[in-house]
C-alpha positions, 0 to 999 in steps of 0.5 A, a space after each residue: 419670209 427669208 427664201 423660197 424653197 422646194 424639193 430637189 428631185 435629182 438629189 432627193 433633198 427637201 427644203 432646198 433654197 432657190 438661187 434664182 427664182 421667177 413667179 409665174 401664173 398657171 393657166 388655172 390662176 395659181 402661182 408657181 415659183 420656177 428657178 434653179 438651185 445652187 447645183 443648177 437643177 431646175 425646181 418648181 414649187 406651188 405657192 399661195 397668192 399671198 406668199 407669191 406677191 410677198 416674195 415679189 415685193 421683197 425682191 426674193 423673186 422676179 415677176 414673170 406674169 
């Protein structure tokens, strides 16, 4: 895994990489990446547990739970 990506609603672009990212746990037990892209727009993406923990281990994202 190189980088986490999400859909940018403001610019309507797919697979936009996060510049800073935090992994949080939802109330139902899922994992979500929250952060900003290079334009300063907020983005969110749902992740599997394996992908979320891998991103934290590799230093791509910070742990927020």
